[in-house]
Structure formats: structure tokens, C-alpha cells
C-alpha positions in Angstrom: 39.3 141.2 233.0 35.8 140.5 232.7 34.5 141.6 229.0 32.6 144.6 228.4 28.9 143.9 227.6 28.6 146.4 224.8 24.9 146.0 223.2 24.3 142.7 224.9 20.8 142.7 226.5 20.6 139.0 227.4 21.1 138.6 231.0 22.1 135.0 230.7 24.7 135.5 227.8 26.3 138.3 230.2 26.5 135.8 232.9 27.8 132.7 231.1 30.0 134.6 228.6 31.8 136.3 231.5 30.7 139.9 230.9 30.6 142.5 233.6 27.2 142.7 235.3 26.4 145.6 237.4 24.2 144.1 240.1 20.7 145.5 240.2 18.6 142.5 241.6 18.0 144.4 245.0 15.7 146.6 243.0 13.9 143.5 241.3 13.7 142.0 244.7 12.0 145.0 246.1 9.5 145.0 243.3 8.5 141.6 243.4 7.9 141.8 247.2 6.1 145.1 247.3 3.7 144.6 244.4 2.4 143.4 241.3 1.8 145.8 238.3 4.9 148.1 237.3 5.7 150.5 234.9 9.1 152.3 234.3 10.1 154.6 231.8 13.6 155.6 231.0 15.4 156.7 227.9 16.9 154.4 225.1 20.0 152.6 226.0 19.5 152.7 229.6 19.4 149.2 230.5 15.4 148.5 230.2 15.9 145.5 228.0 18.6 144.0 230.1 16.2 144.4 233.2 13.5 142.6 231.6 15.5 140.0 230.6 16.8 139.8 234.1 13.2 139.4 235.4 12.8 136.5 232.6 15.6 134.4 233.8 14.6 135.0 237.6 10.9 133.8 237.0 12.5 131.1 234.9 13.9 129.5 238.1 17.6 129.6 236.8 19.1 130.0 240.1 22.7 129.5 239.2 22.7 132.6 237.0 22.1 134.8 240.2 25.0 133.0 242.4 27.0 136.1 242.8 23.9 138.6 243.2 21.9 140.2 245.9 19.1 137.9 245.2 20.7 134.6 244.9 19.8 133.4 248.8 16.8 135.6 249.2 14.6 134.6 246.7 12.6 131.2 246.3 13.6 130.1 242.9 10.8 128.3 240.8 9.5 128.4 236.9 6.4 130.7 236.3 4.8 130.7 232.6 5.9 133.7 231.2 4.9 136.2 228.3 7.5 138.2 227.2 7.0 140.9 224.4 9.5 143.5 222.8 7.1 145.9 221.2 10.1 147.5 218.9 10.5 143.9 217.6 7.7 144.3 215.3 7.0 145.7 211.9 6.1 149.4 212.7 5.4 150.7 209.2 1.7 150.7 209.5 -1.0 149.3 212.0 -1.8 146.3 209.4 1.9 145.2 209.4 2.2 145.7 213.2 -0.9 143.8 214.0 0.4 140.9 211.5 3.9 140.8 213.3 2.4 140.9 216.8 0.1 138.2 216.0 3.2 136.0 215.0 5.0 136.9 218.2 1.7 135.5 220.1 1.9 132.6 218.1 5.4 131.8 218.6 4.5 132.1 222.5 1.5 129.7 221.7 3.7 127.1 220.2 6.5 127.3 222.7 4.2 126.3 225.7 2.3 123.7 223.3 -0.9 125.5 223.5 -3.3 125.9 220.2 -4.7 129.3 219.8 -8.6 129.2 219.1 -9.2 133.0 217.9 -7.9 135.4 215.6 -8.4 138.8 217.3 -5.3 139.7 218.7 -6.1 141.3 221.8 -8.3 138.3 222.7 -5.7 135.9 221.8 -3.4 137.7 224.2 -6.0 137.7 227.1 -6.6 133.9 226.3 -3.0 133.2 226.5 -2.5 134.6 229.8 -5.6 132.2 231.1 -4.5 129.2 229.1 -1.0 129.3 230.7 -2.5 129.7 234.2 -4.8 126.6 233.6 -1.9 124.5 231.9 0.9 125.2 234.6 -1.4 125.8 237.6 0.8 128.9 238.2 -0.1 132.6 237.7 1.7 134.0 234.8 4.3 136.6 234.5 4.0 139.3 231.8 7.1 141.4 230.7 6.7 143.9 227.9 9.5 146.1 226.6 9.2 149.3 224.7 5.4 149.5 225.0 4.8 152.6 222.9 7.6 151.7 220.3 4.8 151.8 217.5 3.6 155.3 218.6 7.1 156.7 218.9 7.9 155.4 215.4 4.9 157.8 214.3 5.3 160.7 216.6 5.4 163.1 213.5 2.1 161.8 212.3 -0.6 162.3 214.7 -3.2 160.3 212.9 -1.0 157.1 212.8 0.0 157.7 216.4 -3.6 157.6 217.4 -4.4 154.4 215.4 -1.7 152.5 217.0 -2.5 153.9 220.5 -6.2 152.8 220.0 -5.2 149.1 219.3 -2.6 149.0 222.3 -5.4 150.2 224.5 -7.6 147.2 223.7 -4.6 145.0 223.7 -3.1 146.3 227.2 -6.7 146.0 228.6 -6.3 142.3 229.0 -3.7 142.5 231.6 -6.2 143.9 233.9 -9.2 141.7 233.0 -7.0 138.6 233.5 -5.9 140.1 236.8 -6.7 136.8 238.8 -4.2 134.7 236.4 -1.4 137.2 236.8 1.7 136.8 239.1 3.5 139.9 238.1 3.9 142.5 235.4 6.5 144.6 234.5 6.2 147.1 231.7 9.0 149.7 230.1 9.0 152.7 227.7 10.7 155.5 227.0 7.7 157.7 227.6 5.4 157.9 230.6 1.7 157.2 229.8 -1.2 159.4 230.3 -4.5 158.6 232.0 -6.3 158.6 228.9 -3.4 156.7 226.8 -2.9 153.0 226.2 -3.1 152.2 229.8 -6.3 153.9 230.5 -8.0 150.7 231.4 -5.1 149.2 233.4 -5.6 151.6 236.0 -3.9 149.5 238.7 -0.5 149.9 236.9 2.0 151.4 239.4 4.2 154.0 237.6 7.6 154.1 239.5 9.5 156.3 236.9 9.9 159.2 239.1 9.9 157.2 242.3 13.1 158.3 244.3 13.4 154.8 245.7 14.2 153.4 242.1 15.9 156.5 240.9 19.2 154.6 240.5 17.8 151.4 239.2 18.8 152.2 235.7 22.1 153.6 234.8 25.5 153.3 236.7 25.9 155.1 239.9 29.3 156.5 240.8 30.2 153.8 243.3 29.0 151.0 240.6 31.3 152.8 237.9 34.5 152.7 240.2 33.6 148.9 241.8 32.8 147.2 238.7 35.2 148.8 236.1 38.1 149.3 238.5 40.5 147.6 236.0 39.3 149.5 233.1 39.8 152.6 234.9 43.3 151.8 236.0 44.2 150.7 232.4 42.9 153.6 230.5 44.4 156.2 233.2 47.8 154.7 232.4 47.1 154.6 228.6 46.3 158.2 228.9 48.9 159.3 230.9 46.7 160.7 233.8 45.8 159.7 237.1 42.7 157.8 237.9 41.3 160.9 239.5 41.7 162.9 236.6 40.1 160.3 234.3 37.1 159.9 236.6 36.7 163.8 236.9 36.6 163.8 233.0 34.2 160.9 232.7 31.9 162.6 235.3 31.7 165.8 233.3 31.3 163.9 230.1 28.8 161.2 230.8 27.5 161.4 234.2 24.3 163.6 235.1 21.3 161.8 234.4 18.8 162.2 237.1 15.5 160.7 237.4 14.4 162.1 241.0 16.2 165.5 240.9 18.7 164.3 243.6 20.7 161.2 242.5 22.5 160.9 239.4 23.6 158.1 237.1 26.0 157.3 233.9 24.2 156.3 230.7 25.3 152.5 230.5 26.1 152.7 226.8 28.4 155.7 226.9 30.4 154.0 229.6 30.9 150.7 227.9 31.7 152.3 224.6 34.1 154.7 226.3 36.1 151.7 227.7 36.0 149.7 224.8 37.2 152.4 222.6 39.7 154.3 224.9 38.6 157.8 224.0 36.2 160.6 225.0 33.3 160.6 222.4 29.5 161.5 222.4 28.6 157.8 222.1 25.0 157.7 223.4 23.8 160.6 221.3 25.5 159.4 218.0 23.7 156.1 218.5 20.2 157.6 218.4 18.0 159.1 215.6 19.6 162.3 214.6 17.5 162.7 211.5 14.1 162.2 213.4 15.4 165.0 215.9 16.7 167.2 213.4 13.0 167.2 211.9 11.5 167.6 215.4 13.8 170.6 216.4 13.3 172.2 212.8 9.5 171.9 213.0 9.2 173.2 216.6 11.8 175.9 216.6 13.8 174.7 219.6 15.9 177.2 221.8 17.7 176.1 224.6 16.1 178.7 227.0 12.7 177.7 226.0 13.6 174.1 227.2 15.1 174.9 230.5 13.5 178.1 232.0 10.5 176.7 233.3 10.6 174.1 236.1 8.2 171.2 235.3 6.0 169.0 237.8 5.5 165.0 237.9 2.0 165.9 236.4 3.3 167.6 233.3 4.5 164.1 232.2 1.5 162.5 231.9 -1.0 165.2 231.0 -0.4 165.1 227.1 0.1 162.2 224.8 3.9 162.3 223.8 2.9 163.8 220.3 1.3 166.7 221.8 3.7 167.2 224.7 5.6 170.2 225.2 9.4 170.0 223.8 11.1 170.0 227.2 8.8 167.3 228.4 9.5 165.1 225.2 13.3 166.0 225.4 13.5 165.1 229.0 11.8 161.5 228.7 14.1 161.0 225.7 17.0 161.6 227.9 18.4 164.9 226.2 17.2 166.9 229.0 17.4 165.8 232.8 16.3 166.8 236.5 19.0 169.1 237.7 17.5 169.9 240.9 14.3 170.5 242.8 12.2 173.5 243.4 9.7 173.6 246.5 6.3 175.4 246.4 5.1 174.6 249.6 4.3 171.2 249.6 4.6 170.7 246.0 7.9 170.2 244.0 8.8 171.0 240.7 12.0 169.7 238.6 14.7 172.0 237.4 15.7 171.0 233.6 19.1 171.1 232.0 21.1 169.0 229.8 22.5 166.1 231.6 26.2 166.3 230.8 29.1 167.5 228.2 28.2 164.9 225.7 24.4 165.5 225.5 25.1 169.4 225.6 27.6 169.3 222.7 25.8 167.2 220.5 22.5 168.5 221.0 23.7 172.1 220.7 25.2 171.4 217.2 22.1 169.7 216.0 20.0 172.9 216.9 22.4 175.0 215.2 21.7 172.7 212.0 17.9 172.5 212.5 17.0 175.7 213.9 19.5 178.3 212.6 20.1 176.7 209.3 24.0 175.9 209.6 25.5 174.0 206.8 28.9 171.8 207.6 31.2 174.7 206.7 29.6 176.8 209.3 29.4 174.1 212.0 33.1 173.3 211.4 34.0 177.2 211.9 32.4 176.9 215.2 35.7 174.9 216.4 37.6 178.2 216.0 35.7 179.4 219.3 37.6 176.5 221.3 40.9 177.9 220.1 40.1 181.4 221.0 39.1 180.2 224.7 42.2 177.9 224.6 44.6 181.1 223.8 42.6 183.3 226.3 41.8 185.5 223.1 38.6 186.9 224.2 38.3 189.7 221.5 39.0 186.8 218.9 36.4 184.8 220.6 33.7 187.5 220.1 34.7 188.1 216.8 34.3 184.7 216.0 30.8 184.8 217.6 30.0 187.7 215.5 31.0 185.9 212.2 28.9 182.6 213.2 25.8 185.0 214.3 26.1 186.7 210.7 25.5 183.2 209.2 22.0 182.9 210.7 19.5 183.8 208.0 17.8 187.3 208.7 14.2 185.9 208.9 15.3 183.6 211.6 16.3 186.4 214.0 13.9 187.6 216.8 14.0 190.9 218.7 14.4 189.3 221.8 17.0 189.2 224.3 16.4 185.5 225.1 16.8 184.6 221.6 20.5 185.9 221.7 21.0 184.1 224.9 20.1 180.9 223.5 21.9 181.5 220.2 25.3 182.4 222.1 25.0 179.5 224.5 24.1 176.9 221.6 27.2 178.4 219.5 29.6 178.1 222.5 28.3 174.6 223.7 28.5 173.2 220.2 32.3 174.1 220.2 32.9 171.6 223.1 33.0 174.5 225.7 31.7 174.0 229.2 29.2 176.8 229.1 26.3 177.2 231.8 23.3 179.7 231.5 23.1 179.9 235.3 20.3 182.4 235.4 17.9 180.0 233.7 17.9 177.9 236.9 16.3 181.1 238.8 19.7 181.5 240.7 19.9 185.2 239.6 23.4 185.0 238.0 25.0 185.9 234.9 23.5 185.1 231.4 26.5 182.9 230.4 29.3 181.4 232.3 32.3 179.9 230.9 34.5 177.6 232.8 37.7 176.8 231.2 40.8 175.3 233.3 41.5 178.1 235.9 39.7 181.0 234.1 35.9 182.2 234.3 34.3 184.3 232.0 31.0 186.0 232.7 28.8 187.3 230.1 25.8 189.8 230.4 24.0 190.3 227.1 21.5 193.1 226.6 19.5 194.0 223.5 19.5 197.7 222.1 21.1 199.0 225.2 24.9 199.2 225.9 27.7 197.1 226.9 28.2 199.5 229.7 24.8 198.6 231.0 25.8 194.9 230.8 29.2 195.2 232.6 27.5 197.4 235.2 24.9 194.8 236.1 27.5 192.1 236.6 29.6 194.5 238.9 26.5 195.4 240.8 25.0 192.1 241.3 28.7 190.8 242.0 28.2 187.8 239.8 31.9 187.2 240.2 31.9 186.8 244.2 31.5 183.0 243.9 34.7 182.4 241.8 37.2 183.8 244.3 40.6 182.5 243.5 40.2 182.2 239.9 41.1 184.3 237.0 37.7 186.1 236.3 37.0 187.9 233.1 33.7 190.2 232.9 32.1 190.5 229.4 29.5 192.9 228.7 27.6 192.8 225.4 25.2 194.6 223.5 23.1 193.3 220.6 21.8 195.5 218.0 18.3 194.1 216.9 18.5 196.0 213.6 21.9 194.8 212.6 21.0 191.3 214.2 24.5 191.0 215.7 26.8 192.2 218.4 27.4 195.8 218.1 29.7 196.7 220.9 31.3 194.7 224.0 33.6 195.5 227.0 36.1 193.0 228.5 37.3 193.7 232.1 39.6 191.3 234.1 39.0 191.2 238.0 
């Protein structure tokens, strides 16, 4: 079997050392033949750096590296001068140290091409490099920039610092346009989309393909790619786990699939898949590889609630109207990969995207983080949440609700709100953090029950009221016939009433149909 390229971002190493390469070169071929200036945003660990590396060896003319790929017999391989920059590979502590490390990065490229820099100003030095490479090699220059906004994201909680970095980067990237006559191809990646007044304000000929349906599956693994390139690992692991390949694939889909960048097509996060096959167990690999401490502070500072993140569909324009440190939380989390597009709503000819967690991995980990950061839960209280899973497993609904009551009572009184949606979000977050497949379907405007738990062959429909009665809640489920779509399954209707003065569940009714 070919090896798993866990953490390997160099295309040449993947090919030469017999690692699995999921062939994405058709997308590269289409881009090269369709235009010149491109930008693509994707969450971390989605293959951005590998794509930049693949472009690099393509433009280096290393044809033999592409022998078994789509592009091999379609592209005229020749070598171009290349400027390849990874902005995250700089010292990002402050603007001075960043400028110094970027200057050093440029000097290395000058040295590699045996060109002597003749100016200290960094943006000008960058522009001069483009021009001098073209002059020396009589070929237009390829520019590849990875993690373009890394210095800004490093200081997202410090607006002044972020703006300093943005001002410098604006001048730096401007040189790509002013030296247009010497440029062959530009590909820039980052986590966040840019605004019209941001770092690329002067580079107004940059084509943003981040939400372009044509490139929706350029990053990440499709279902077909997963089953084709990893078939040996799927077979081996299903045997180890004592389940069928179909059962394994279904669980992998629930756990790791669900990322969408156009609202229609879905992909797996590559890092989670590679780690899953490597470790041989289900675990929250992608989420745990991130920056929980940063997220903790961000959630705590903005008092994030699940319902506020997903209740309002967003448009493409929402991603480019504000700088990332000023963006709404749902926009930030979508760009970072913690939320994703789960469908499209039509408003005449306009489209908006419905947001939600991409999959079980993210929903479970993110919900636990919200309990810690937003509701003040400590380790002991987080551990208590796992009892909820046991209650569902045993089909002990009364026990489940009593456990939820205990957990709600641990929320400090000053964090409670006299709002129904507050308790919707709190109960959703508690259940999701327990590792249970829970959905809040009414938040997608489908008019269904507040919370739905789908566990094995059992369905639990919750309707939650504030300062009314559990009878009213149950009556609504019946009148609206929320249960009809679950015909053939064991369905439980659960009406809950919250007392806002007691800040907890006051009464509830359970009925099996």
C-alpha cells in the first residue's frame, strides 16, 4: 500500500516517497488555461500548501513528477522563474520582526536566482525581484503566495496591530499589479476572503474563486476520491473493526464529511481522513490540531450561542464587507471551517447560504468548547455531560432530562437570559458535546421541532417553551405533525417548559408514538 502523507505538504516528496496523492491537477490545468490572477480561501489543513507546492513543481517543469496525473500529457512542461512565499513562515510577533523575516525570505530568493538586491524597501524589493527575474530569464514570473493574511490572523484580537500588518501587506501585494507585464500566473491562498478595501484593494484584477461552484471540490476529498484512493485502507480498517466496508464508510461520512464551499457539493477534511487511517480510530483530529486557546478567548469575548451562529442565512457579499477582526462570528467561523454551507436559499435571483456545523467531529468539539468558554463549565462539569450519552443509550429519557437539569444548574446565574432561544442553544450544546447526533432543524427554516436526536432506530423530538407549559410544547409537536417524516422508527415526543425565574427545566412530558 502507498503511505499516508500525514502532515506532508511538499508535492515532490509525496510522489517520490510513494505516498498517496489525490489527483487534483485537472483544477490546476483549468486555472492556468482560464486566467492569470487567482485567490482561493479555505480553512486550515485543507491542502492549500500542497496545492501551492504542486503549482511550484508544475511551473518548474518537472514533468516526471506528474506521470500518473491528469495534467501529464496536456501541459507543455517548461521552467519559469518562481517567487514562492509562505507568509505564515515569518516571525509574526510584531510588524518590525515580520518585516525583517520577510526581507530575509526575499533575500534568499534573490540569492537562489543569483540576483543582487539594490534597495532596502521591502515592497519595492519584491516588485524589483519580479522585474529582474523576467529580465534575466526572458520568461514571465509565476507568483505563489500561501497564507497571505497569516500576520493579520495572528493578531485578530488586537485591532490596532492587525491594521498595521494590513497596511504593510497592502503596499506589498500592490506590486503584483504594478508589475503585471512581467507576470505569468498568480495563485494566492488564505483562510479568510479579502475585502474590497483590504490588503488586495490595489490588486483589483484578482479573481476570487473561493465560492465558485466549479472549484467547490478542488480542496478536500470527495466521496469518490476517498473510496478510490484509500480502498486498501478502508478494507483493512473495516476488518480490524469487525464491521463491513459500507458501515465504516457511513460512520466516516457522519464523522468527517460535510464541508461545503458552494452549498451543493461536500468534501472530507484531508487531515482528519489521513489521521483516521493512520490511528485506526474515530477521534476529533482536525479540531484538536487547531488553536483551542485562541478560540476559547474568541467565544468567551463574543458570548457565542449556537442559534446566533446558524439562524440567519448569509450571502457571498457578507464574506467581503468587513475585515475579519470586525466580521460577525458566523462569518469568521465559516471561513475558519467550524461552520459550513448546508444548503442554498433562493431569494428571487439572489442566493444565500444556510450555515451549520459540517459534521460530528466539529459539532462535538465546538460544543464542548462553547460550554467551557461561554457557560463557564469546568472539567468536572464537562465530564458529567458524558452521562447524557449513557442515558440515551439506555433509552432512559427521564434520566436524560434530569441529567440536563443538573448540567443547566451549573451555569452561573448571571449568564442566563430570559429568552427561549438561549435555552434552545444551551440544550443543543449540552447534548452535542455529549457525542450525540442532535439537530436543531427549525434553524434551517424548515419549521420542524426545536431539537431532534437520532440515535440508532430511535427518534427524540423536543419542543422547548419558556414560562408556558410542557402541555403547550407537546401540543405544538402534535399539531404540526413533526413526527411524520420519521415513520417506521420508534419516536418519542418530549415537551419541555423552562421557568425563567428558576433558570431551569420546570416540567416536561414524554409521549411515545
